[in-house]
C-alpha positions in Angstrom: -0.1 0.2 -0.2 1.7 3.3 -0.8 1.2 6.0 1.6 2.7 8.8 0.7 3.4 9.6 4.9 -0.1 11.0 5.1 -1.7 8.9 8.2 -2.7 11.5 10.4 -3.8 9.7 13.4 -6.2 11.8 15.1 -7.2 9.8 18.4 -4.2 7.7 20.0 -3.6 5.9 23.7 0.1 5.5 23.2 0.7 5.8 26.6 -1.4 2.4 27.3 -0.2 -0.7 29.2 -0.6 -2.4 26.2 2.7 -0.5 24.6 5.0 -0.7 28.0 7.0 -3.7 26.0 7.9 -1.9 23.1 6.9 1.4 22.9 10.1 3.1 21.9 10.8 0.7 19.3 7.5 1.0 18.0 7.3 5.0 18.2 10.5 5.6 16.8 9.5 3.7 13.5 6.2 4.8 12.7 7.2 8.3 10.5 9.0 5.7 8.1 5.9 3.2 8.4 3.7 6.1 6.7 2.8 8.0 9.8 3.1 12.2 9.5 1.5 12.5 13.2 -0.5 11.2 16.2 -2.7 13.0 18.8 -2.3 11.2 21.8 -5.2 11.9 23.9 -5.8 11.8 27.4 -8.5 10.0 29.5 -7.6 11.4 33.0 -5.1 13.4 34.5 -2.1 10.7 35.0 -2.4 9.7 31.1 -3.0 13.4 30.4 0.7 14.0 31.2 1.7 10.7 29.8 0.3 12.6 26.6 2.4 15.3 26.9 5.4 13.6 27.8 5.3 11.7 24.6 4.9 15.0 22.6 7.5 16.2 24.1 9.5 13.3 23.2 8.7 12.8 19.5 8.0 16.0 16.8 5.5 14.1 15.1 3.2 14.1 18.2 0.6 16.2 19.7 -1.3 16.0 23.1 -4.8 16.2 24.3 -5.4 17.2 27.6 -9.3 15.6 29.0 -11.1 13.6 31.9 -12.7 10.7 29.9 -16.7 10.1 31.0 -15.3 6.8 32.6 -12.6 8.8 34.5 -15.0 11.2 36.1 -16.1 9.5 39.2 -12.5 9.6 40.0 -11.0 12.8 38.8 -10.0 15.0 42.1 -11.6 17.6 43.2 -9.1 20.0 41.9 -9.0 18.4 38.1 -10.0 21.2 36.2 -7.6 23.6 37.6 -5.1 20.8 36.8 -6.4 20.7 33.2 -6.1 24.8 32.6 -2.4 25.1 33.7 -1.6 21.6 31.1 -4.0 22.7 28.6 -1.8 26.0 27.9 1.3 23.6 27.1 2.6 24.4 23.5 2.0 21.2 22.0 -1.2 20.4 23.5 -3.8 20.9 20.5 -7.0 19.5 22.1 -9.3 18.6 25.0 -10.2 15.4 24.7 -11.2 12.6 24.9 -14.2 14.3 27.0 -18.0 13.6 26.8 -20.9 11.2 28.2 -20.7 7.2 28.5 -24.1 5.9 29.7 -23.0 2.1 28.6 -21.2 1.1 31.8 -23.7 1.7 34.9 -20.9 2.0 37.7 -19.7 5.2 35.4 -20.6 8.4 37.1 -24.7 9.8 37.3 -25.0 11.3 33.7 -25.5 14.8 35.4 -22.4 14.7 37.3 -20.7 13.4 33.4 -22.6 16.2 31.7 -21.7 18.9 33.9 -17.7 17.9 33.4 -17.8 17.6 29.8 -19.8 21.2 29.7 -16.7 22.3 32.1 -14.2 21.1 30.0 -15.9 22.3 26.8 -15.7 25.7 28.2 -12.1 25.1 29.6 -11.6 24.1 25.9 -12.8 27.5 24.6 -10.6 29.6 27.0 -7.8 28.0 25.1 -9.3 28.5 22.1 -8.8 24.8 21.7 -11.3 22.1 20.3 -12.7 19.1 21.7 -12.2 15.5 20.7 -15.7 14.0 22.1 -16.3 10.3 23.1 -20.2 9.9 23.2 -21.3 6.0 24.0 -25.0 5.4 24.3 -25.9 8.8 25.5 -26.5 10.4 21.6 -29.4 12.3 23.0 -27.7 14.4 25.8 -24.1 14.6 23.2 -26.2 16.7 20.6 -28.2 19.2 23.2 -24.9 20.2 24.6 -23.1 20.3 21.0 -25.9 22.2 20.0 -25.8 24.5 23.3 -22.1 25.0 23.3 -21.6 24.9 19.8 -17.4 24.0 20.5 -15.0 22.9 17.1 -13.9 19.3 17.6 -14.2 15.8 16.4 -16.9 13.0 17.4 -14.5 10.6 18.2 -15.1 6.7 17.1 -18.4 7.8 15.7 -21.3 5.4 16.4 -24.7 7.3 15.9 -26.5 7.2 12.7 -26.2 9.3 9.3 -28.3 11.9 10.7 -26.5 12.8 13.8 -23.5 13.0 11.4 -25.5 15.2 9.2 -26.3 17.5 12.5 -22.6 17.3 13.4 -21.5 18.3 10.0 -24.2 20.9 9.7 -22.8 22.2 14.1 -19.3 22.5 12.3 -17.9 19.3 13.8 -15.7 16.7 12.6 -16.7 12.9 12.7 -14.0 10.6 13.6 -13.9 7.0 11.9 -11.7 4.1 12.8 -11.9 0.1 12.3 -15.6 0.0 13.2 -16.0 0.5 9.3 -14.0 -2.7 8.6 -15.9 -5.3 11.1 -18.0 -7.7 9.2 -21.6 -6.6 10.4 -20.7 -3.0 10.3 -24.1 -1.5 8.5 -24.3 2.0 10.8 -20.6 3.1 10.4 -20.6 2.3 6.5 -23.7 4.4 6.2 -21.6 7.4 8.0 -18.6 6.9 6.0 -20.3 6.9 2.6 -22.7 10.0 3.4 -20.0 12.6 5.7 -18.5 15.3 3.4 -15.2 13.9 3.0 -13.5 17.7 4.3 -15.0 16.7 7.2 -13.8 13.2 7.9 -10.8 12.1 10.1 -8.8 9.5 10.3 -8.2 7.2 13.8 -6.7 4.5 15.7 -8.3 4.6 19.0 -5.0 1.9 19.7 -4.3 -0.6 21.2 -8.4 -0.5 20.3 -10.7 -1.0 17.8 -8.3 -2.7 15.1 -9.1 -3.4 11.7 -9.8 -6.5 9.7 -7.7 -8.4 8.9 -5.8 -7.7 12.4 -9.2 -8.0 14.5 -8.2 -9.2 18.2 -4.4 -7.6 17.8 -3.3 -4.9 19.4 -3.6 -1.7 16.9 -1.3 0.6 16.3 -1.4 4.2 13.4 -0.1 2.4 10.5 -3.2 0.0 10.6 -5.2 3.3 9.5 -3.7 2.3 5.9 -6.9 -1.0 6.0 -9.7 1.9 7.6 -8.6 4.7 4.8 -8.6 1.8 2.3 -12.1 0.4 3.6 -13.5 3.9 3.5 -12.5 4.3 -0.3 -13.7 1.2 -1.1 -17.3 2.6 0.2 -16.5 6.2 -1.8 -15.1 4.6 -4.6 -12.0 6.5 -4.6 -8.4 5.6 -3.9 -7.2 5.4 -0.1 -4.5 7.9 -1.2 -7.1 10.2 -1.2 -8.7 9.6 1.9 -5.6 9.6 3.7 -4.4 13.2 2.0 -7.9 14.6 3.1 -8.1 13.7 6.2 -4.6 14.8 6.8 -5.6 18.2 5.8 -8.4 18.2 8.0 -6.8 17.1 10.9 -4.1 19.7 10.3 -6.9 22.3 10.2 -8.6 21.4 13.0 -5.5 20.9 15.3 -3.9 24.0 13.5 -1.3 22.0 13.1 1.2 23.6 10.2 
């Protein structure tokens, strides 16, 4: 697969323990394997700091800072104050991964999740940063907050309907597509990949998770975006190179990366 060094991974978690055994070796070689940039996303204060360290160590890495909805209940009281300081660092390009997750009952109550989501959107606006949105089983409340607050950003690992994707685009958001479009029974992700305007699409891994076919069940990494791009290209009757080139430009625009 020719990749023109155009793989921009808009959502990764290389601080995850799945990479502990070979992180340095893997990250040293990604640029030779077609990867131009990676945005590593925080989920809590520790992973936010780890993302910033990765961005300091690797020229092609950038960091997103945030409290993931699954981590809200364990966040310290001064977490927003700490995030405020971390968001000012020069290679922080977004506030994320933030949002709502109603899938697991052990997560924080909905009203507490919503409050934290909105507080982090306001923090992003203060720093003139886009947000990276996590939305799981919470489409209605996610859209209500996006409509009201009108942030810039991306809905990552998009799992909503074509109608929801259309409304997100109308609000000025980008749609993040990952390995789910390659899954055997993927119906809605395929419909979304066909419908989203190309200029509003981003490629992502969510690595080490969401590994595309034919590597499902193995650890994901940014090089495997080539397979997601190939599937999206097939859906849209274009080429993987075209998908990668346009989504790279989109990511550079959203995250203001030269």
